[in-house]
C-alpha atoms as one frame of an Amber mdcrd trajectory, in Angstrom:
protein
  -0.170   0.852  -5.032  -3.452   0.015  -6.622  -7.134  -0.158  -5.753  -8.997
  -3.434  -5.400 -12.631  -2.295  -5.221 -13.899  -5.878  -5.560 -12.178  -7.083
  -2.379 -14.210  -7.511   0.795 -13.810  -4.903   2.155 -12.609  -2.800  -0.811
  -8.849  -2.460  -0.459  -5.875  -0.321  -1.290  -3.040  -2.722  -2.094   0.545
  -1.649  -1.465   3.302  -3.900  -2.798   6.750  -3.254  -1.320   9.280  -5.741
  -2.667   7.960  -9.188  -1.739   5.590  -7.778   0.908   1.955  -6.915   0.218
   0.109  -4.586   2.568  -3.634  -4.023   2.344  -5.546  -1.076   3.764  -9.221
  -0.141   3.692  -9.762   1.663   0.375 -11.705   4.371   2.194  -8.436   5.325
   3.966  -7.694   7.811   1.166 -10.853   9.871   1.747 -10.855   9.361   5.522
  -7.246  10.495   5.970  -7.822  13.523   3.744 -10.910  14.446   5.791  -8.955
  14.107   9.060  -6.114  16.279   7.751  -8.568  18.885   6.461 -10.345  19.012
   9.825  -7.015  19.239  11.658  -5.986  22.191   9.493  -2.252  22.038  10.252
   0.776  19.798   9.843   0.553  16.280  11.333   3.615  14.137  11.975   3.679
  10.828  10.042   4.957   8.587  12.852   5.270   5.411  10.753   5.726   2.242
  12.817   5.383  -1.504  12.352   2.244  -3.098  13.780   4.182  -4.599  16.704
   5.531  -1.196  17.810   3.471   1.512  19.499   2.562   4.549  17.410   3.573
   7.988  18.643   0.437   9.828  19.850  -0.906  12.559  17.584   0.582  11.104
  14.393  -0.992   9.801  11.185   0.098   6.308  12.266  -1.671   6.619  15.631
  -4.842   7.891  13.938  -4.726   4.933  11.508  -4.974   2.564  14.500  -7.268
   4.523  16.804 -10.651   3.188  17.904 -12.194   6.613  17.214 -11.289   6.778
  13.493 -14.054   6.105  10.926 -13.327   2.339  10.716 -13.065   1.975  14.499
  -9.464   0.790  14.601  -6.812  -0.447  12.214  -6.980   0.617   8.560  -4.540
  -2.206   7.796  -6.374  -5.365   6.746  -3.665  -8.027   6.920  -2.799  -9.106
  10.466   0.920  -8.749  11.095   1.139  -6.144   8.301  -1.341  -3.535   9.545
   1.261  -0.928  10.481   3.179   1.586   8.359  -0.034   3.487   7.561   1.881
   6.720   8.237   4.570   5.716   5.761   2.521   4.669   2.751  -0.734   6.684
   2.795   0.584  10.277   2.992   2.755   9.954  -0.169  -0.272   8.578  -2.007
  -2.324  11.590  -0.896   0.488  13.827  -2.131   0.500  12.036  -5.497  -3.272
  12.490  -5.733  -2.772  16.201  -4.942  -4.842  15.896  -1.768  -1.989  16.683
   0.616   1.329  18.447   0.975   4.179  16.372   2.412   7.574  17.322   3.840
  10.586  15.490   2.412  13.157  15.732   5.195  15.491  12.879   6.209  13.340
  12.236   9.337  10.230  13.330  11.236   8.203  14.401   8.214   4.743  15.928
   8.399   1.707  16.113   6.136  -1.210  18.535   5.764  -4.278  18.652   3.538
  -4.385  20.722   0.372
């Protein structure tokens, strides 16, 4: 993952094999703020764009019309999903969040 502050809008670029996903760069601060306000563990709920997100998860929040960007944080149509898979580990790496590392159904909370 890397930042592309010169993109329009500024982007967080996630390269997974031959696939490149792009999210609003502000997703880092916005997700941390949401987790801080929530104050407890939140399920990740990662899902592809074409699949529905489980309500109450990071993935669902990353698509919701009431989040700070008013919808999808993903910028590339067809590749807007998986927000709940890629953003929480980045927050953990940046020491902004604590993440479970179970085989399935992991959760995240703010630090």
